[in-house]
C-alpha positions, 0 to 999 in steps of 0.5 A, spaced: 709 416 184 707 414 177 701 409 176 699 405 170 693 409 168 697 416 168 701 412 163 696 410 159 693 418 159 699 420 155 697 421 148 704 419 146 703 412 148 697 411 144 700 415 138 707 411 138 704 404 139 698 405 134 703 408 129 709 403 130 703 397 129 701 401 123 708 401 120 709 394 121 703 392 118 704 396 112 711 394 111 708 386 111 703 388 106 708 391 101 713 385 102 708 380 100 704 384 095 707 382 089 707 374 090 699 375 092 698 379 086 701 374 082 697 369 085 691 372 084 692 374 076 694 366 075 687 364 079 683 369 075 687 366 068 685 359 071 677 362 072 677 364 064 680 358 062 675 354 066 669 358 063 671 357 056 671 349 058 665 349 062 660 344 061 653 346 064 651 339 065 657 337 070 653 341 075 660 344 078 659 351 079 664 356 076 669 360 081 669 367 080 675 371 079 678 375 084 679 383 085 686 385 083 685 391 088 687 389 095 681 393 098 676 390 094 679 383 095 679 384 103 671 385 102 670 379 097 665 374 100 667 369 094 673 367 098 669 365 104 665 360 099 666 353 098 668 351 091 666 344 089 671 339 086 666 334 084 660 333 080 654 334 085 648 329 084 642 333 083 640 340 084 646 345 086 644 347 093 640 354 094 646 357 098 651 355 093 648 358 087 643 364 090 647 370 093 640 372 097 641 366 100 648 367 102 646 374 104 641 371 109 645 366 112 650 371 113 645 375 116 642 370 121 649 368 123 650 376 125 644 376 129 646 370 133 653 373 134 649 380 136 644 376 141 650 372 144 654 379 145 647 381 148 647 376 153 654 377 155 653 384 156 647 383 160 651 378 165 657 383 165 652 388 167 649 384 173 656 382 175 657 390 176 651 391 179 652 386 184 659 388 186 657 395 186 651 393 191 657 389 196 661 395 195 656 400 198 654 395 203 661 395 206 661 403 206 655 403 210 657 398 215 664 401 215 660 408 217 656 405 222 662 402 226 664 406 232 671 406 230 670 409 223 666 415 226 671 418 229 676 417 223 670 420 219 669 426 224 676 427 223 676 427 216 670 432 216 673 437 220 680 437 216 676 438 210 672 444 213 679 447 216 681 447 209 
């Protein structure tokens, strides 16, 4: 009889699934890379042209060019920023022009996610403790019932005989 846990314990299962998924991902990236790189080059040329035409009094921040290497593009935080398409009235908000403020906002959001995860883990730990307590009570109750004592003694004598 094969159990699911025995199936998962075989190293070939994870190797096969991981390798196949990795190959599919690399194939999908390679298939889309030429179009993506063309689009990035076009965007970067637009950034250069906008820099030439830029009027400081407009109050519109310039977009920054994107990296042309995919590894750098994956970690580029400018992709997450808002780009304004209309002039701002008054000062540009600090979160939009100051890198330190943006990093501070990301740090606060990360801290919030960590605290939320900590609460979830605490709830899960409490649930596991309650479950373990119920199971322990059930075992103790079963051991103190008369019909289980004879079975318990039989299993002990069988264990000692071996």
